[in-house]
N, CA, C and O of each residue as an XYZ file, in Angstrom:
272
protein
N      78.591     49.404    -22.941
C      79.191     49.788    -21.817
C      78.624     49.013    -20.772
O      77.580     48.403    -21.004
N      79.235     48.938    -19.499
C      79.395     48.194    -18.279
C      78.002     48.182    -17.938
O      77.334     47.178    -17.691
N      77.613     49.374    -17.944
C      76.177     49.553    -17.307
C      74.918     48.295    -17.970
O      74.112     47.558    -17.400
N      75.214     48.495    -19.206
C      74.428     47.608    -20.024
C      74.414     46.283    -19.930
O      73.418     45.567    -19.828
N      75.825     45.881    -19.975
C      76.440     44.434    -19.880
C      76.071     43.875    -18.763
O      75.509     42.794    -18.939
N      76.209     44.308    -17.350
C      76.091     43.548    -16.487
C      75.102     44.327    -15.303
O      75.065     43.866    -14.162
N      74.478     45.283    -15.601
C      73.584     46.128    -14.749
C      73.980     46.596    -13.872
O      73.107     47.140    -13.198
N      75.277     46.695    -13.372
C      76.220     47.603    -12.321
C      75.627     48.843    -12.334
O      75.774     49.603    -13.291
N      74.727     49.228    -11.004
C      74.461     50.197    -10.557
C      75.554     51.589    -10.130
O      75.303     52.784     -9.973
N      76.774     50.845    -10.040
C      78.092     51.715     -9.996
C      79.314     51.056    -10.108
O      79.265     49.895    -10.513
N      80.323     51.504     -9.859
C      81.933     50.869    -10.273
C      82.289     51.562     -9.138
O      81.947     52.718     -8.889
N      83.073     50.751     -8.353
C      84.452     50.968     -7.213
C      86.183     51.332     -7.382
O      86.632     50.314     -7.909
N      86.652     51.730     -7.298
C      87.810     51.529     -7.096
C      88.844     52.043     -5.793
O      88.440     52.583     -4.763
N      89.845     51.821     -6.025
C      90.764     52.057     -4.862
C      92.115     52.920     -5.512
O      92.432     52.722     -6.684
N      92.776     53.758     -4.768
C      94.343     54.455     -5.261
C      94.768     54.858     -4.028
O      94.218     54.943     -2.929
N      96.197     55.158     -4.568
C      96.921     55.718     -3.540
C      96.790     56.861     -3.673
O      96.773     57.213     -4.852
N      96.647     57.913     -2.683
C      96.398     59.671     -2.682
C      97.794     60.088     -3.325
O      97.875     60.910     -4.237
N      98.795     59.491     -2.804
C      99.944     60.104     -3.173
C     100.245     60.138     -4.548
O     101.024     60.997     -4.960
N      99.604     59.112     -5.508
C      99.788     59.594     -7.085
C      99.462     60.680     -7.547
O      98.301     61.044     -7.358
N     100.208     61.379     -8.158
C     100.201     63.064     -8.676
C      99.191     63.048     -9.732
O      99.078     64.096    -10.367
N      98.600     62.282     -9.978
C      97.418     62.951    -11.138
C      96.022     61.769    -11.076
O      94.863     62.032    -11.398
N      96.542     60.440    -10.566
C      95.314     59.604    -10.653
C      94.112     60.113    -10.634
O      93.285     60.254    -11.535
N      94.081     60.519     -8.912
C      92.529     60.774     -8.365
C      91.913     61.882     -9.222
O      90.792     61.926     -9.729
N      92.956     62.801     -9.262
C      92.103     63.815    -10.372
C      91.838     63.618    -11.824
O      91.291     64.619    -12.287
N      92.091     62.408    -12.962
C      91.824     61.869    -13.821
C      90.694     61.311    -13.424
O      89.737     61.914    -13.909
N      90.341     60.296    -12.657
C      89.127     59.449    -12.206
C      88.143     60.779    -11.547
O      87.013     60.338    -11.756
N      88.025     61.643    -11.122
C      87.198     62.895    -10.739
C      86.811     63.323    -12.112
O      85.620     63.394    -12.415
N      87.759     63.614    -12.959
C      87.296     64.172    -14.459
C      86.723     63.204    -15.071
O      85.954     63.699    -15.896
N      86.691     62.079    -15.104
C      85.729     60.977    -15.374
C      84.289     60.682    -14.392
O      83.494     59.747    -14.487
N      84.288     61.402    -13.796
C      82.866     61.121    -12.974
C      82.940     60.501    -11.875
O      81.832     60.166    -11.456
N      83.666     60.257    -11.333
C      84.199     59.146    -10.037
C      84.224     60.135     -8.864
O      84.855     61.159     -9.127
N      83.664     60.077     -7.567
C      83.749     60.587     -6.535
C      84.464     60.072     -5.312
O      84.363     58.861     -5.119
N      85.167     60.777     -4.454
C      85.336     60.040     -3.408
C      84.408     59.592     -2.396
O      83.478     60.288     -1.988
N      84.647     58.519     -2.027
C      83.631     58.292     -0.828
C      84.007     57.889      0.660
O      83.268     57.848      1.644
N      85.267     57.623      0.560
C      85.818     57.094      1.750
C      87.726     57.236      1.632
O      88.370     57.027      0.603
N      88.077     57.482      2.457
C      89.568     57.618      2.832
C      89.932     56.775      4.030
O      89.357     56.700      5.116
N      91.208     56.048      3.517
C      92.004     55.046      4.786
C      93.460     55.302      4.864
O      94.173     56.007      4.150
N      93.748     54.543      5.930
C      95.538     54.815      5.903
C      95.614     53.362      5.884
O      94.843     52.703      6.581
N      96.351     52.900      5.254
C      96.812     51.370      5.090
C      98.355     51.272      5.149
O      99.078     51.712      4.255
N      98.755     50.729      6.144
C     100.366     50.578      6.245
C     101.445     52.012      5.787
O     102.450     52.190      5.098
N     100.552     52.803      6.613
C     101.177     54.564      6.420
C     100.822     55.137      5.086
O     101.169     56.315      5.001
N     100.240     54.666      4.025
C      99.812     55.358      2.913
C      98.371     55.510      3.006
O      97.656     54.568      3.348
N      97.911     56.675      2.711
C      96.388     57.201      2.567
C      95.824     56.326      1.129
O      96.352     56.487      0.028
N      94.917     55.593      1.324
C      94.115     55.049     -0.002
C      92.421     56.037     -0.174
O      91.604     56.307      0.706
N      92.408     56.263     -1.200
C      91.205     56.963     -1.568
C      90.734     55.813     -2.438
O      91.333     55.043     -3.189
N      89.118     55.988     -1.993
C      87.937     55.051     -2.375
C      86.939     55.984     -3.531
O      86.273     56.979     -3.245
N      87.041     55.466     -4.617
C      85.813     56.423     -5.297
C      84.758     55.281     -5.990
O      84.966     54.068     -6.006
N      83.756     55.869     -6.471
C      82.412     55.485     -7.065
C      82.222     56.250     -8.176
O      82.570     57.428     -8.248
N      81.484     55.405     -9.373
C      81.200     56.210    -10.385
C      79.478     56.022    -10.308
O      79.285     54.809    -10.386
N      78.620     56.488    -10.229
C      77.113     55.907    -10.175
C      76.549     55.824    -12.033
O      76.437     56.707    -12.883
N      76.344     54.583    -12.060
C      76.188     54.391    -13.238
C      74.756     54.503    -14.019
O      74.479     54.814    -15.178
N      73.811     54.046    -12.678
C      72.378     53.927    -13.055
C      71.652     54.566    -11.514
O      71.377     53.903    -10.514
N      71.483     55.909    -11.705
C      71.178     56.276    -10.141
C      70.232     55.366     -9.530
O      70.450     54.711     -8.510
N      69.093     55.364    -10.265
C      67.365     54.722     -9.748
C      68.229     53.150     -9.346
O      68.190     52.792     -8.168
N      68.716     52.583    -10.010
C      69.233     51.297     -9.132
C      69.693     51.453     -8.107
O      69.339     51.001     -7.018
N      70.802     52.329     -8.463
C      71.966     52.453     -6.966
C      71.146     52.805     -5.828
O      71.257     52.173     -4.777
N      70.540     53.519     -5.921
C      69.358     54.119     -4.378
C      68.645     53.101     -4.180
O      68.553     52.717     -3.014
N      68.062     52.495     -5.045
C      67.358     51.010     -4.530
C      67.933     49.879     -3.786
O      67.370     49.211     -2.918
N      69.459     49.716     -4.368
C      69.978     49.132     -3.620
C      70.851     49.437     -2.678
O      71.619     48.542     -2.325
N      70.918     50.354     -2.241
C      71.635     51.060     -1.348
C      70.515     51.682      0.023
O      70.813     52.135      1.128
N      69.384     51.496     -0.524
C      68.325     51.723      0.124
C      68.508     53.273      0.684
O      68.626     53.715      1.828
N      68.487     53.801     -0.401
C      68.334     55.477     -0.223
C      67.107     56.054     -0.928
O      66.790     57.244     -0.956
N      66.595     55.235     -1.379
C      65.143     55.116     -1.572
C      64.407     54.090     -1.463
O      64.820     52.931     -1.486
N      62.985     54.525     -1.305
C      61.984     53.620     -0.966
C      61.580     52.655     -2.236
O      61.402     53.283     -3.280
N      61.407     51.248     -2.315
C      60.741     50.599     -3.228
C      59.388     50.801     -3.277
O      58.605     50.539     -2.365
N      59.070     51.348     -4.524
C      57.856     51.573     -5.207
C      56.829     50.264     -5.336
O      57.002     49.718     -6.426
N      55.962     49.710     -4.648
C      55.430     48.626     -5.198
C      53.837     48.944     -5.731
O      53.201     49.793     -5.108
N      53.269     48.324     -6.768
C      52.521     48.600     -7.422
C      51.164     47.510     -7.210
O      50.149     47.649     -7.892
């Protein structure tokens, strides 16, 4: 599993919104839309899937680091 091999806290990808089923397939697989942009007149959807919630929150500064 990617999370275990490279210690990745999340996986990111982008795809065209106009694709008839691709965004919904990623959503079923646990990805969430976190941004949308228009590029060359086409809407691009940015998605992420969080693999390690604790590490993701630390890296994204969404949770303070606890020191002992």
